[in-house]
C-alpha positions in Angstrom: -26.2 -56.7 -11.9 -25.1 -57.7 -8.5 -27.6 -57.5 -5.7 -29.0 -54.1 -6.5 -32.5 -53.8 -7.7 -31.3 -51.7 -10.6 -28.1 -51.5 -12.6 -25.6 -51.0 -9.9 -27.9 -48.8 -7.7 -30.8 -48.9 -5.4 -32.5 -46.3 -7.6 -33.3 -46.1 -11.3 -30.4 -44.6 -13.3 -29.7 -43.6 -16.9 -28.3 -47.1 -17.4 -31.7 -48.6 -16.5 -33.5 -46.2 -18.9 -31.2 -47.0 -21.8 -31.3 -50.8 -21.3 -35.0 -50.6 -20.6 -35.6 -49.4 -24.1 -34.5 -52.7 -25.5 -34.5 -55.5 -22.9 -38.3 -55.7 -22.3 -38.8 -56.3 -26.0 -36.4 -59.3 -26.2 -39.1 -61.9 -25.3 -41.2 -60.6 -28.2 -38.2 -61.5 -30.4 -38.2 -65.0 -28.9 -35.3 -64.3 -26.6 -36.1 -65.9 -23.3 -35.1 -63.9 -20.2 -35.7 -66.9 -17.9 -32.2 -68.0 -18.5 -31.0 -64.8 -17.0 -32.8 -64.6 -13.6 -31.4 -61.2 -12.5 -32.1 -59.6 -15.8 -35.6 -61.1 -15.8 -36.3 -59.8 -12.3 -34.9 -56.4 -13.2 -37.1 -56.2 -16.2 -40.1 -57.1 -14.1 -39.3 -54.3 -11.6 -38.9 -51.9 -14.4 -42.2 -52.8 -16.0 -44.0 -52.4 -12.6 -43.2 -48.7 -12.7 -46.2 -46.7 -13.7 -44.2 -44.4 -15.9 -42.7 -47.4 -17.7 -46.0 -49.0 -18.3 -47.1 -45.9 -20.2 -44.2 -46.5 -22.6 -44.9 -50.2 -23.3 -45.7 -50.8 -26.9 -48.7 -52.9 -27.8 -48.2 -56.3 -29.4 -49.8 -55.0 -32.6 -47.6 -52.0 -32.8 -44.5 -54.1 -32.1 -45.4 -56.5 -34.9 -45.9 -53.6 -37.3 -42.4 -52.3 -36.2 -40.9 -55.7 -36.9 -42.4 -55.8 -40.4 -41.0 -52.4 -41.2 -37.5 -53.3 -39.9 -37.6 -56.5 -41.9 -38.6 -54.6 -45.1 -35.8 -52.1 -44.5 -33.2 -54.9 -44.0 -34.4 -56.6 -47.2 -34.2 -53.3 -49.1 -30.7 -52.7 -47.7 -29.5 -56.2 -48.8 -30.9 -55.6 -52.2 -29.1 -52.2 -52.5 -25.8 -53.8 -51.3 -26.1 -56.6 -53.9 -26.8 -54.0 -56.7 -23.7 -52.1 -55.6 -21.6 -55.3 -56.0 -23.1 -55.8 -59.5 -22.4 -52.2 -60.6 -18.8 -52.4 -59.2 -18.0 -55.5 -61.4 
C-alpha cells in the first residue's frame, strides 16, 4: 500500500471500493488484520467514511449470509459426489 492513505492514491479509487467489499469482513471470518498494519489502518479509514458506514452489514445479517454460503457449499459438494457416483 505504500504511504498513501488509499490504494496507491491520496483519494479513494475503484481499487479501494473493490477491496473494501471484502476486506472489512475478514475479521468476522476470524482473519486478524492486526498482522497487516497498513491494511488494518486502510480498513479503518474506509470504515470512517459516512457512505461506507451505510453499507456495513450487521453482525446478524453477516451470520445469516455465512449460513447460506455454508449450505450452498455443502450442496455443491454433494452434487459433485453424486456426479462421481453416476460416472462410475
